[in-house]
N, C-alpha and C positions, 0 to 999 in steps of 0.2 A: 423617599429617605432623604435627610438631611445633607444638603449638598453647601462647603463651604470652601470657596476658594480664595485661597491669600497669591496676591500677585506684588514683586516684589520689581526694584528698577534699583541700578546702583549699591544694591547691601543694603535697602532701604522698604520699607513693608508700604506700599503706595496705595492698596486697593487691598478688599474684605467684604465676601459678598455669601451672603447667609440664605438661604431658602430650602422650603419643603418639608415634609414634614414624617419624624421619624417611623410613626403609625407602626408605636411596638406596643399600645393600647388606644381604647377609645381617648375621643377627642375629649381633652378637658382634665383626664387621667392617666397621659401620658407622661409618666418621669423622665423619659427622656427628653423629649421637647422640652421642658419643664427645666431641665438642668440647662440645656443649651442656652435658651431662650433668656436664665437669670444672668449666665456667663456674660452671654453678647448684652443685655442689658447694662449690667454691670460695666464693661470696658468702653461701650460709650457714653457712660456718665465722668470715667476717669478720664474717657480723652478730652471730652469739655472742660471739665474742672482743671485738669493737670495743665495740660497743653491748650488749652480755647481752644479747639479744633469742632467745628460745628460744623461738617460738612457730612452727616451723616444723614440718609434716607433711613424709617421705618417706615415699611409700607405692610401693606397685609401680606401676612407671610414672608417676608422678605426684609432685611437688612441690610445696607450697603454701607460703608466706611471708606471714604476718599479723602486720602491725605495727599496734600497737596501740595505743602513743605513739611517734611520728614527729616524729623530728629532724633538723639539719643530716647530720649522721653516718648516717642509714638511707638517707637522700634520695641522698647522692653517693655510697652505696656500691649502692644499687638503681641508680640513672641509670646509672654506669657497665656494670653487669649489663646494662639495657638496650642503653647503647654495641657492647658484646662480642658479643651478640646478634643486632643488628642487620647488625654486622659479617660475622658468618659466613652471613645470609640475604641480604645480598648475590648471592653467586653461588646460592646454591639457596637460589631462592624459590618454587618447587616443592612443598619439604621442609618448611619454616620458616613459620608465620604470627607475627605482633607486634601484637597489638589495646594497644593503651592509653582507659583508658575513664574518667571521671568518675564520680563517685557523691554 
């Protein structure tokens, strides 16, 4: 299962952590994983190019986005990420879990 956790503080997104595997098909053939990975990498690129955030860790099977100074732009980008991931999750609830928590 892919697990995505969004953390907010004072109505601003401050952290996103995504890890795991959808296990909806064989490794390398999993379209759910491919979709989530594409959205996550596109978001990381947008954050870096538009907001200059570079506190992004891309590890083996995990992406961590740490927003030290949240702005309207970072919130819009991360809310868009959440909407895109929730759209994928709608048809694949056994493969993706999304949580939002307040810090």
